[in-house]
C-alpha positions in Angstrom: -71.0 133.7 34.4 -74.3 134.2 32.5 -76.8 131.4 32.7 -78.2 132.0 29.2 -78.2 128.9 27.0 -79.9 130.0 23.8 -77.6 128.3 21.2 -78.2 124.6 21.8 -75.5 122.6 23.6 -72.9 124.8 25.4 -69.9 123.6 27.3 -70.1 126.4 29.8 -72.4 129.4 30.4 -71.5 132.6 28.6 -69.0 134.5 30.8 -69.4 138.1 31.8 -67.3 140.5 29.7 -64.6 141.2 32.3 -61.0 140.1 32.1 -61.3 137.8 35.1 -64.5 136.1 33.9 -63.0 135.7 30.4 -59.8 134.3 31.8 -61.7 131.8 33.9 -63.7 130.6 30.9 -60.6 130.3 28.8 -58.9 128.2 31.5 -61.8 125.7 31.2 -62.2 125.8 27.4 -58.7 126.3 26.0 -56.0 126.5 28.8 -53.3 126.4 26.1 -54.3 129.9 25.0 -53.9 131.6 28.5 -50.4 132.9 27.7 -51.7 134.4 24.4 -54.6 136.0 26.3 -52.3 137.6 28.8 -49.9 138.8 26.1 -52.7 140.4 24.1 -54.2 141.9 27.3 -50.8 143.5 28.2 -50.6 144.9 24.7 -54.1 146.3 24.9 -53.5 148.0 28.2 -50.2 149.4 26.9 -52.0 150.9 23.9 -54.8 152.2 26.1 -52.2 154.2 28.2 -50.3 155.4 25.1 -53.5 156.4 23.3 -55.3 157.7 26.4 -58.3 155.7 25.2 -60.2 152.6 26.4 -60.8 151.4 22.9 -57.9 148.9 22.8 -59.2 147.3 26.1 -62.7 147.2 24.8 -61.5 145.6 21.5 -59.5 143.1 23.6 -62.6 142.2 25.6 -64.8 141.7 22.5 -62.2 139.7 20.7 -61.8 137.3 23.6 -65.5 137.1 24.3 -66.0 136.2 20.6 -63.3 133.5 20.7 -64.7 132.1 23.9 -68.2 132.1 22.4 -66.9 129.9 19.6 -65.0 127.6 22.0 -68.0 127.1 24.3 -70.4 126.1 21.5 -69.2 122.7 20.0 -71.2 123.2 16.8 -69.8 126.7 16.2 -66.3 125.5 17.2 -66.5 122.6 14.7 -67.6 125.0 11.9 -64.7 127.3 12.8 -62.1 124.5 12.7 -63.4 123.1 9.4 -63.4 126.5 7.8 -59.9 127.4 9.1 -58.6 124.1 7.8 -60.2 124.6 4.4 -58.6 128.0 4.0 -55.4 126.2 3.0 -57.1 124.1 0.3 -55.5 124.2 -3.1 -58.9 124.5 -4.8 -59.7 128.3 -4.8 -63.4 127.6 -4.7 -63.0 125.6 -1.5 -60.8 128.3 0.1 -63.3 131.0 -0.9 -66.2 129.0 0.6 -64.1 128.5 3.7 -63.5 132.2 4.0 -67.2 132.9 3.7 -67.9 130.3 6.4 -65.2 131.6 8.7 -66.6 135.1 8.4 -70.1 133.8 9.1 -68.9 132.0 12.3 -67.0 135.0 13.5 -70.1 137.3 12.8 -72.4 134.8 14.6 -70.2 134.7 17.7 -69.7 138.5 17.8 -73.5 139.0 17.4 -74.1 136.6 20.3 -71.7 138.4 22.7 -73.0 141.8 21.8 -76.6 140.8 22.4 
């Protein structure tokens, strides 16, 4: 796992972008999602073989690195949870703002894991 801590309080260091490191991080942060991770990993590897391309595996790694980035940073996780909840608001303006915030959270997490 990386020892970088450049985003304030972090629950764990940023993991390396390998399946084993991501799985270990998820086991700490959100063990209830391990089955989902395995299922999507299996799907990515199946597509990689079918397509004769590593792009499905690379996409899988980035998606899980992004989700783990959100989970390991309490402030980012709280923003994600709030925005996700507000997406269902009956007020279209609230839902629209929530969509913008959710996009901002996902973009911030992706930027961090690509750095």
